[in-house]
N, C-alpha and C positions, 0 to 999 in steps of 0.2 A: 659913775658916769657911764652911760651906754655909748660904746664906740661904734658909730655907724660905718666907719671905714673898714672894720672887720667884715661886715656884710658885703660891702661894695668891692673889696679887694681880696677876699678870701678864696679858699679852694686850692691853695698851694701848700706843698709840704716839701721838706728836704728829701723825703723818701723818693721824690720824683727823679732824683739823679741816679737811682739804681735801675739798671736795665731790666725790664719785665720779660718774662718768658714768651709772652705773646705781644705783638705790637699794640700800642694804645690807639684809641680813637681820638684824632685831633678834631674834636667837634667844636670848631671855632670859626668865627666869621673872618677874623683878621689876626695878624701876628705883630707883637710889639717889637719895635726896632730901637736900637741904641741911639740913633740920630740920623741926620741927613746922609752922612758918609756911608752908613750901612745900607740905607735905602738905595743909594746910587750903585753900590757894589752889588746888591742883589738884583737890581734891575738890569745892570750890564752883564751879569753872569760871572763876574770875577769872584763873587762869594756865593756859596750855596745858601739858599734860604727861601723864605716865603713871605708874602706881604698880605695877600687877600685871597681867601679861599676860592673865589671865582677864577682866579688866575692860577692857583695851584695850592696843593695841600699835601702833607706827607702821605696820607692814605691814598690820595690820587696817584702819587708817584710810585708807591709800593706796588699797587695792583698793575698799573700800566707797565712798569719795568718788568714785572714777572711775565706778563703776557707777551711782551716784546721778546724776551728771552726764549719763551716757549715757541714763538713763531720764527725764531732764528733771524731777528732783525735788530736794529739799533735803538729804536725809541717807541714810546707809546703815549697815547693821550686818552683820557677817560671823558665820557659825555653822559648826559642824563638818561639816555636810552639808546637802543640800537638805531632808532630813527634819527636821534640827535647826532649820532656818529656819521650816518649817511649824509645828513645835512651839512655837517662840518666839512666833510670831504668835498662835497659838491660845491659849496659856497667858497671854499678855499682854492679850488682848482678851475672854476669856470666863471665866465662872464658872458654878458649878452652877445649873441652871435656865435658862440662856441657850439660844438657838436659832441654828442655822446653816443656811443654804440653800446647798447644794453641787451642782455639776454632776454628773449621773449618770455621765458618762464622765470619769474622772480616772485619774491614775497610781494603780495598785492599792494601793500602800502609803499614799498620802494618804487614799483611801477607808477603808482598814483603820484608820488612825489616828483618823479621825472616828468610826467605829463603836466603837472602843475607848473614846473619850471618852464616847460615849453610854452604853455599858454600865457603865463603872467610875466615872464622875464626874458623871453626871446632866446631860450636855450633850445637848440635843435636836438631831437632824440630819434634814433632809429633802433627799433627792436628787431633782433635777428636771432636765429637758432644757434645757441651757444654750443650745441653738439656738433656743429659744422664750422670748423675754423675758416673754411672758404666763404661761407655765408657771412660770417662776422667781418672778414677781410673786405668783402664786396661792399659792405656798408660804410667803409672808411671814406671820409671826405677831407678836403684840404683843411677844414677847420675842426677836425676831430681832435679832442683834447683828452678824452678818457674812454675806457672800455670797462663796463661794470657787469660782473657775473657772480654766480654763487658756485662754490665748490661742489655742493650737493644742493640741487634746486628744491624749492618749496612750492608745491607739495608733491611734485612728480619724481623726486629723487634722481633727476638727471645728473650725470657726472660730467663735468667739464674737463676736456683733455687739455689741461693748462699748458703743458710744454708745447703742444701743437698750436694752441691759440697764441701764445707768446711769439712763436715763430711767424705766425700768419699776420699778427698785428704790427710787427715791426717796432717803430718808435712810439706807438700809442701806449701810454701807461695803462696798465690793467689793475683794476681794483676788485678784490675778491671778498665776498661775504662768506666767511668760513664758519658760520654759526653751527651748522648741522654737523660738520666734520670735526671741529675743534683741532687744535694743533696736535692732539694725541694721534689722530688718524691721517692728517694731511697738513702740510705747511706750504702755502702758496708762495711765500718768499723764496723758498728753495727752487722754485720752478720759474722765477722771473717776474713775479707780480710786483707792482709798485707799492701798493698799500693793501692791507688786509684789515677787515673789521669784523666785530662780533656784536650781536645782541647779547651782552654779558648777563642779561636777565635769565638766559637759558643755561646751557651746559656749564659755562665757566663758573657761575655761581651755583647753579644746580639744585636750589632748594625752593624755588618759587616765591622768594620773599624780597627780591631786589629788582629795581628798574634801573638799568645801567647799559651803557655801550662803551666799546673800547676800539681804538684804532692803533695799528702798529705798522711801522715801515721805516724807511730811511729817515735820518734825523731832520733833514731839510723839509721833506714833505710833512712830517709830523709836526714840526714847528709851525708851519702854515695852518695846519688843522687846529692846533692848540690855540693859536692867536684868534682864529675865527670863533672857536668855541667860547673863549672868554668874552669876545666882543659882543656876540649875540646871546650870551647867557645860556649856553648849552652845557654848562659845567655840571659835574656830578656832585653828589652829596658825600661827605667823608664817611659817614656811617655805612652807606651802601657800598662804598669801596672796601671798607673794612670787612663787611660781610662777604663780599665777592672774593677777597683775599683768603678768607677762611674757607669758602667753598672750593677754591682752587686747590687746596691741600689734598682733596679727595678726588680731583678730576680724573686721574688715570684709572682709579679703581671703579668709579662710576661708569666711565666710558666703556671699559672692558666688559662690565656686567651688562650694560644696555645693549652692546653689540651682540653678545651671545644670546640674550633674551630675545632681541628683535628677530634674529635669524630663526629661532625656534618658532616664534609666533607667526612669522611670514610663511614658514613651511606648513604650519597647521592651517592657516587661512587658505593657502593655495589648494588644499584638498577639500575645503568645505563646500558643500552643495549650495549654500546661500551666497557665496562669493564668486563673482565673475572674473575678477582680475586682482592681482596683488602687485604692488609697485614697491620693490625693494631691491637695491643693486646687488645684494648678496645671494640672490637666487637666480637660477639659470634662465628663467623666463624674462628677466629684465633686459632691456635693450643694451644696457651698459655693463653687463655682467663681466665681460672680459676686461674692459677698461677699469672697472672697479678693482678687479684682481691685481691689476698692474699699479694703479695709483693709490689704492687703499688696502694694502696687504694686511694691515692690522685689524680691519673690520670696516663695516659700512655704516656704522652709527645706529642710533636707536629709533630713527624715524622711518615709518612706512605708511603707505596708503593702500586702500583697497576699495573696490567697487562692488556694489550689491547687485545681484540679479534683478532685484525688485526696483532698481534705480532709486530715485529720490523718495519714492513713496515709502520705502522701508527705513529711511534715515531716522525720522522721529521715533519710531518704535525701538530701533536699535539703541538710540541715545537714552530713551526712557528706561529700557531694560537694564542698561549698564550703570545707571545713575548712582546706585548704591555702592558700586565697587570701582568702576572705571569712569570717572566723572567727565562730562562734557565741559571742556575748559578751553577758551580761546587763546591758549599759549602752549608751550611745549618745554621738554627737557627738565621737568621736575623729577625728583627721585621716585615719585609714584607714576604709574601709567595713567595717561589721560587720552581722551579722544576729542577730535575737533572735526568740523564740517567746513572745508574751504569755501564752498559756495555761499555760506552764510556768515563767514568770519573773515579770514585773511584775504579772500578774493571776492568779497561781496560787492566791491566797488566796480567790478567789471560787469558789463551786460552779459546775459546768459550766452549769447552767440559768441562773444569774444572768449568767454571761459571755455566753451566747448571747442573752439578752434585751437586752444592751447592744450586740450586734452584733459581739462578739469570739468568732469561731468557733475551734475547735481547729485549723483549717487555716490560720489567719491568721498570717503571719510579718511581722515589722517590720524594715525595712532602714534603717540609718543610713548614708546615702551620704556618703563622705568627700571628700577633695580628690585622691584617686588619679586616674590617667588613666581617664577614663570609658569609653573603648573597651575597656580591660582589664576593668573591672567588668561591662560588658554581655556580653563574651565569656565570662567566668567564670560568670555567671548562666545564660547560654544553654547552656553545657556541662552544668551541673548539672541544669537543668530538663529537658534531653533524656533524663536518666536516669529520669525519673518515668514 
């Protein structure tokens, strides 16, 4: 007799009780419970456990807890992407009529989301210069509930003086996008931030194969974020959390290498005849060089931007010439070096006049320096730039 129950109930073995050397993937929609008593105990928090993966999963917890520890804070929550993490923070801390002070230079989609909240849901937003604590302070209103900045801005690599900003903003909670810096280089919670978040698709995972976001902060604030993430379906996938946990194992090594590579590439580009400006906090010409030395003593990361003397007319040629070695990719922080064009990707949603007002010209390209052999990267850039 063919036992159909073996098919329906199979997949288990007594061997599952032996601890594996690496954490397993809990690729499951839900978790089986012993009964109503256990359900109530897990829901109330008196017993550790899981019920439904949208609400939580061991792979979620493992990655979020590790990031929280790295960021020197109490708790973490994972979301489906960096933008989902931003959404969960904003939706859990704001309501109609509230006000946000935000850095004028942000990842383009973050700015777009804030403007969408303003238009559709009655959230007031003021964009100010995050390099000036006084300017940010001047933007505070009686209904200001959050301040949103990036530790290293995208794509101009501006450094926020977070200790000064915290002092200036008083009781206004500060939320920091720490994607570019990572906790290897900067920990916003040490300087008074309320919450920190990452597009974990970038350096934390580091291999270009995950779409994930993570939020870290004090337990009360993160609990609110987690509740909203579950309610609005912003939750992450267990497998992607597992991949991110695997990527986190090499984070310090990758960040150290990208910092040293990026500095050498920036110094090379600054001397190149085809380049009019290099934007990297680790070189003397950057406006935040001294601040970076104080706040980022371990390095300034792997991201840099540069402008071409030929302005936007040279961008297509540059991207085409580099295609076989340094690909044009609208993301960053892979192990390989990639190049992007902010005016056509991350900040495409701004009109040209607004981009130029921020300092993002149509001839600006952003380079994500990887862990590749830096002499190869420099030679490839040199060959392509000579075509301009």
